[in-house]
N, C-alpha and C positions, 0 to 999 in steps of 0.2 A: 349264445349270441343269436339274436333274432335276425332272420334274413327275409326280405320281401323284395321281389323284383317288380319294378314299376316302370311302365312306359306312359308317356304323356301324349295323349291324342284327344283333341276336342276339348270338352268341358269337364270330363270326369277322369278319374284315375283308373287305368286298366291294370288290374292286379293279377300277378301270378305268384302264388306262394310256394316257395321251395321248402317243403316240409322236411326233406332229408337233411338240410343244413339246420333248420330251426330246431328240430327235435333230436339232433344227433347226441348232444350231451345229456339230454334228459333220459334217454332210454339205453345208453351205452353201459357196458360192463365196468369201464373205467372212465375217468374224465376225458372228454374230447372237446377241444375248442375249434370252431370252424367259422370261416367267413367267405362269402361268395364274392364274385367279381362286382356285382351291383352294389353290395354293401361297401366294398373297398372304395368304389367310385364315390358313393354318397358321403363317406366320412373324409374324403380328400386325401387318402393315403397314396403316396407315390412309391415309397420304398418298402421292402418286405418288413424291415424292422418296425415301421410305423404300424403295420397290422399286428405284429406279434406283441407290441406294447399293450394292445387292447385285450390280450389273453391273460387271465389270472394263472399264476404258477409258472410263467415263462419269463426268463431273465435275459437281457441283452447286454453284451459287453461291446462298447463302441470305442475304438482306439483312434479318435481324431476327426469326428464330424463327417464332412462330405467325402473325403477320400480315404477315411480310416477303415481298417478291417473291422468286421462285425461278426460276432459269434453268438450262438443261442444255446441256452441250457434249460432243462425242465426242473423245476423245484430245486434250483441251485446245486444240481449234482455235477455240473461241469459240462462243457461243450462236447467232450469226448464221449459222453454217455448219450448224446442225441444223434440219431440217424437222420440224414436228409435224403428224402426220396423225391425225385423229380420225374413226373410222368412214369412212375413205376421203376425208375432207374436209380439205384443207390449211388449217391455222390460221396466219395470217400477221400481221405487224405491219410495215407499210412505213415507219412513222415511226422506230422504233429497231431493228427487226430481231430483237428478242428476245421470245419468248413466255413469259409467266408461267405456269409449269406448276402453280402452287398452285390454279388455278381448276378443275382436273380432280379429281374424286373417284373412289374405287375401288369404290364400293358396287355399281355396275351394270356393272363391267368384266369381260370374259371373258379378256382377255390384254393384256399390255404387252410390247413388244419394241423393241429398238434394233438397227438394222442399220448396219454400218460399210462404207463403200465401195460395191462393185458389188452390185446387187440380184440375188437369185435369181429374182425374178419379173419377166418382161418385160412382162406385162400390167398396167401401172401408169401413173399420170399422168406426163407429161413433166417437170414441175417436181419430182416425187418423185425422179427420177433425177439432177437437177442438184445436189443437196445432198451435202455430205461425209458426213453421217449423217442417219438418219431415225428419229424416235421415233414408233411407231405404237401407238395406243390403240384397242382394239376393245371395243365394248359387248356385253353378253350377248344371245344370241338366245333367243327364246321357244320352249318345247317344249310343244306342246299334245297330246301323245300320251296324257296322263292326265286333264287337266281343261281346260275351255275358257277358264278365267281363272286368272291367277297374280297373287299380291299379295305384296309384300315391304316391310317397314318396319323401322326400327331407330334406335338412338341410341348415340352414342359420347360418353363423358364422361371428362375428365381432371382430376387433382388440381391442375393448374396453371390451371384455370378455362376450359377450352375444351370446347364442346359442339357436336356435329355430328349433327343429325337427318336422316333420309332416308326416302323412300317411293317405291314404283313399282308400277304395275299394268300387266299385259299381258292383252289379251283378243282373242279371235277374233271378227271381224265378218263373218259369212257364210262362204262356202266359200273365198274367195281372199284376204280382207283380214285383216290383223293390225294392232293398234294398241298402242302403248306410251306411257304417261305417267309421268314421274318428276320428283321435286323433291328438293332437298337444301339444306343450309345449314351455315354455320360461324360460331360466335359466341364471342368471347373478349375479355376485358379486356386480355389480354396483359401484365399487370403481374407477371410471374413474377420471383422473386428470382435474383440472380446474385452471385458473389463478385468483388470488384474488388481487384486487387493494385496497390499503389503502393509499390514497393520491398519492404521487409519488412512493411509494414502491409497487412493484409487486412481488408476490411470487406464487409458484406452490403448490397447495394443492390437496388432494384427497377427493372425496366424501365418506362419511361414512354412514352406515346404509341405503344403497340404494339397497340392494340385493333383488332379486325376484326369486321365484320358482313357476311356474304356469303351470297347466296341464288342458286340456279340452278334452272332448269326446262327440261324437254326433252319434245318430242312427236315420235313416230315413227309413220308410217303406211306399211305395206308391202302390196303386192298381188303375188301370185305366180300367173301365168297359164300356167305350164309352158313349152311350146315357144314361146309368144308373148312370153315375157319376164317381167321382174320390174320393178316400179315402186316406188320408195321416196322418201318425202317426210320431211324432217327439219328441225326447228326447235329451236334451242338458245338460251336466254336466260340472261344472267348479270348480276348487279348486286352491287356491293360498295362498301363504304366502309371505309377503314382509316387508321390513323395511320402515318406514316413516322417510325420512332423515331430515325433518325440514328445515327451512331456514338457510342460512349462514349469521351470524352476526359477522363481522370482522373475527376472527380466531376460532369462536365457532360454532360447529354443534351439533344438538341434536341427540344423538344415542340411545335414550331410548324408542322410540315408535315402535310397531309392529302391523301389521294388518293381520288377517286371513279372507279369503272370501271363502264360499262354497255356490254354488247355483245349483238348478235343475229347468229346464224349460221343461214342457211336454205339448203337445197339440195334439188334434185329430181334423182334418179338413175334411169336406165333401163338394164337389162342384158338381153341376149338372146344365146342360144347354140344350137348345133344338135347338142349331144352330144359335141363334141370336135374337129370340123374347124375351126370358127371361133367367135369370141366377140366381142361388140361391147358397148361401154359409152359412155354419154354422160351428162353432168350439167351443170346450170345452177345457179349459186350466187350468193348476195348476202350480204354481211356488213357490219355497221356497228358501230363502236365509238366510245364517247364517253368522254373522259378529262378530269377536272378536277383540277388541282394547285393547292393553296392553301398559301402560305407566309406566315405571320404573324410572322416574325422581326422583333424590334424594330429591327434595324439598317436596315430599309427604312422610308422615310417613310410608306408605306402598304402594306397587304398585296398580295402578288403573287398574282393570281388568273388562272391560264391555263387555257384550255379548248381541247380538240382533238377533231375529229371525223374519223374515217377511214371511207371507203367502199371496198368491193371488189366488182366485178362480174366474174364468171368464167363461162367455158364451156369444157368439156373433153370430148374424144372420143378413143377409142382402139379399135383393132381388131386381132385376132390370128387367125392361121390356121396350121394345121399341115400338114406334108408328110411322108408315110411314117412317121409316129409319132416319128421321131428329130429332125426339124427343125420349129422354130416361128419365125414372123416376126411382128413387131408394129410398128404405127405409131401414135404418140400425138401429139396436138396440144392444147396448153393456151393459152388467151387470157384475159387478165385485165387489168382497169383498176383502178388505185389512185388515190384522191384524198385530199388532206389539207386541212382547213379549220381555222383557228385565229383566236382573237381577239387574238393578239399582233401588234403592228404590223409585225414583220419577216417575217411569213408570206407566201411568194410564191404560195400556193395551187397547188401542183404537181398535175399530172395525168399519170400514167404508164401507158402501154399496153405490155404485155409479151406476146410470143408465144414459146412454147417448143415445139420440135418434136423428137421422139425416134424414131429408127429402131433397132429391136432385132432380134437374131437369137439363137436358142438351139439348141444341139445336145445331145441326151441319148442317149449310147451306153450300152453295158453297164457300162463302167468309167470312161468319160470324159464329163464334162459341161462345157459352155462357154457363156458368154454374151458377146455383144458389143453395144455401144451407141454411137450417135453422136447427140449432143444439140446442137441449135443454139438460141441465144437471141437474139432481136431486141427492142430496147426503144426506144421513143420517148417523150420526156418534154417536156411543155409547161408553162410558167409563166404563170399568169393575169396577174400583175403585171409581166410582161416579155415583150417580143416576141422570144421565143427558143425554139428547139427543140433538144433534145439527142438524138442517136442513138447507140446502142451495139450491138455485136454480139459474141457469144462462141460458140466452137465447142469442144465437149468430147467426146473419145473415152473409152471405158471398155471393159475386157475382164476376164473372170474365168474361171479354170479350176479344176476339181476332178477329181482322178485317184484312183480307188479301186484302189490298187496291190496290196493284199492284204487279204483278209477284210473286216473293218469298219474298216480304216485308210485314211485319205484324206490326200493332199497337195493344198493349194490355193494359188493365186497370183492376184493381181489388181492392176490399175492403174486408177485413176480420176482424172479431172480434174474437180474440183468448182469451183464459182464462186458468189459471192454479190454481188448488186448493192449499191452504196452506198445507205444508207438516206436518208430525207428529212432526218433530223437531220444526217447526215454531209455532205449536199450544201448544205443551206440554213439550218442553225441560225444564229441571230443572230451575225454577225461571225466565227463559228468555221467555218461550213460552207464547202465548196469544190466548186463545181459542175463542176470539171474532173476529178473523181476517176474512176479506172478501176475496173472490177470487181476484186474480190479473188479470186485463184485459188489453188487448193490441189491439189497433185499428191500422190496417195496410192498408196503401194506396200505390199502385204501378202503375206507368205509364211507358210503355216501347216501344221501337222500335227495331225490329229485321229484319235481312235480310240475304239472301243466294245468292251468285253468283256462278253459275256453268259454267265452261269453259273446253275446251279440255285439258288444261294443269293443271287443278286442281279445287279446290273449296275453297271459302272463306265465312265464316259466321261471323256475327256480332250481338251483342245484347247490347242495352243501356237502363238502367232502372233508373228512379228516384223514390225515395220512401220517405214516411213519416210514422213513427210509434209513437203512443202516448200510453205510458204505464201509467195506472191509478191504484190507490190503491196499489202501489208497496210496497212489504213487505220488510222492513229493520229493523235493530236493532237500537233503539233510546235510549240514556241514560236517566234514570229517577233519582230520588233522590239518590239511592245507587247502583242500578244495571242497566244493559241494558235490554230493553224489546222490543219484536217484535211489530211493529205497521204498519197500513196502512196509511202512511203519504206522501209518495213521488210520484211525477209525473216527468216523464222523456220524453222529446221529442227527437226523433231520426230522422234525415233526411239526405239524401245523395244520392249517385249514384254509380252504378256498370257498368263497361264497360268491355266487353269480345270480343276478336278477336281471330279467329282461321283459319287456312288454311291448306290444303293438296295439295302438288304440285308434279307432275310427272316430275322429272328432267331428267330421262332417263329410259330405260327399266329395268335397274338394280338398280335404285336409286329413292327413294321417300322421301320427306321431309314433316314433320308435325310441325307446329309452333302454339303456343297459347300464349296469353298475357291477363292478367286480372288486373284490377285496381279498387279500391274502395275508394271513398271519403265519410267520415261519420262524421256527427256532432251529438253527443249524449250528450245532456245538461240537467242538473238538473233545473227544473222550479218550484220546490216546494214552496220556500219561497223567495220573492224578496229581503228581508232584510238579507238573509243568505250570508256568504262569498263565498259559493260554487254556488250561483245562476248564471246560464249561463255558468258554467264551464263544460268542457268535463268530463263525468263520468269516474271513475277509470278503467284503463286497456283498454281503447278504443283509438286506434291510429286514428289520423285524416286521414292518408294515409296508404294504404297497397296494396300489389299486388303480383302477381306471374306470372311465364312464363315457357314455356318448348319448347325444340327443339329436334326433333327425326329424325334421318337419318336411313332409312331402306335400306339395300342392300342385295344382294344374299349371302353375306358372313357372315355378322353380323349386329347388330343394335347398334347404338350409340345414347345416349340421354343425355340431360342436362336440369336440372330444377333449378329454383330459387324461393324462397319466401322471400318477403321483408315486414317489418313492421316498421312504423314510430315511433317516440317517443311517450311514454305514461306516464301517471301519476298514481301512486299507491293509491293516495287519492283524495278526491274531491277538495281539495285546490291545486292550481297550484303553486308549489314551487320547487326550484332547488333540495331540498332534497328528493322530492317525484317523480322525473323524472326518467324514464327508457329510456336509449338511444335506438334508432332504430337499426335494424340489417338487414342483408341479408344472407340467408342460401343457399349456392350453392352446388349442387350435380351433379355427372356425373356417367353414367352407360354404360357398354359395355356388350352386351348379345348375345348369339348364341345358336341355337338349332341344335342338331345332330340326324338324323334319321337312324335307323338300321332295318334290316330284310326285307324280301320280303312278306311273307304271313301274319305275325303278326308284325305290325310296333311298334318298340320301339323308344321312343324319350327321349333324355337327354338334359335338359335345364341347361345352365351355365350363370351366370352373375357375374360381378365384378363391385362394386360400390364404389365410393369415396364420402364420406359424409362430409358436413360442410367444404368445401375446404378452406374457409377463416380461419378456426381454432378458431373462436370466441366462447366463453362460454356465449352466449346470454341468457337472462332470459325472459321467458314468464310470470312468476310470480316472484315478488321481492324476492330475496334471494334463488332462486332455479336455479342454473346455469345448462345449458344443456351441453351434451358432446361436446368436441371439434372435431378436425379432426379425421376421422377414415376410415377404409377400411372394406367393407362387401362383403362376398363371398356367393353365393347361388348356390346349385346344386340340380336339381330335376330330377326324373326318372318317365316316364309315359309309361304305357302299355295299 
């Protein structure tokens, strides 16, 4: 994905090329998709999932449009195999293993990236390396070169009744200290219209119980003492209430379920380095989340009111040192404790202690770069309501190579063994859980070709990757005599290819064009039982073809962008039948944006954008029975000082 930061002043375009984003995928050991804040603004993306839709190899599950839960997976390996890292802090959910990405806003984000397989960076946390894919979200850093205080505020509104205000302030406190405070919200009734098809009959219905009220706040305090190191304290709070709309079955919708989420994430980080020979990082974190699920369905004699509290205590350290400029070595250790409390009678009150150790080595030559990792995980789990302890161990090797064989063309190859621990729900959920489950492992192979062509009229970049993923001991629910039970039974083979093309063209002094196109071909088939009806069939919700593209025109007056994401037909169950098929769709969006600058001494900037979403007006479904909003108009106004 090409990135180009543009500021409009006077009669010409003032250009600042961020090559670290532009060339990240072309020179990496494994595929990396990245997008900067400026590109996010140009394409008109407001939610994180709208950015991720532009990345090839990334899949989104959306359960209900505006207020629905949203999860992400890489190359259809499942959300539990994808780590979410926010400003260096792992965001986890030991209960179900899936992080709801709808809680993250893009107002104060400097970059979003997704890495597949082997990491290019060896100086990272140990559990960062253990996952099959990593979603990283980085918030914007303050720039006090012009003024000692910066303020940003804005509002986004949509014709489908969604409103999202935000505000942030950054200020310098003395010589070494910097503070940032921010707050945001999302409010919507969620009762958008959709078309319901029942044979030849088409009616217009309204979504029910899809309202959402969400607020978040964050405080950052940073101290930079130069050679003595850098200290950072971060506190993030989130509170939301939403209706769970349920699936649409003919003319019936479920208006009986509600969900409350409250979470606090706190972290203290300290970094020190000596200019290049060695670097050290340590952090201590605590996070707490409260979930309440209320189901008032009349089929129950009384409402089901379940409450869950998760706690995580973590400490992480890593050190890296270099030898003769070409070799670097790193050692990382992460220790964290997860607990789960609930008011349901079947809760065993588990306490899980996990230790992840990673030893890394990196070689950087003139034309060859290589990374090698060895990660070991040890886990001990104890149940409060049972005199029992469970011990598990997993060892994972990883290696990646990148060969610059001619000019700006690279060949890359990588192998990684990822793993994910069974969640508390997998192990202990009422009657369904199985405490004998083994970790789910994923063997990832990737072979790619990348290239960049630089000319006076612009730049073109290309990446082509072929991959094969083998998931073993996959955890699924299997029917037994009377109930379903979690088992390690399934094996899934996934192979395919990702192709990405992007270009930046200087058409005139006042006009620049950026284009990108991504396409993925993926075969993800069940190979568990040759005698099964589903053997060799595409796994549920995995399209054979999907892709995306964008076109951005930057002028001295305004910026105009168009983006599209397309998904082929999918099947909701393992058996391929007409009744289980979801039709493919293409989601088209267009955005017109302009920035206005005021003032001489202190520059004020007002950002304005007008976006047309889902221009085709289709109520497509990412998950069966959960129609997405149709055509809508979104307006965004922002103020920067």
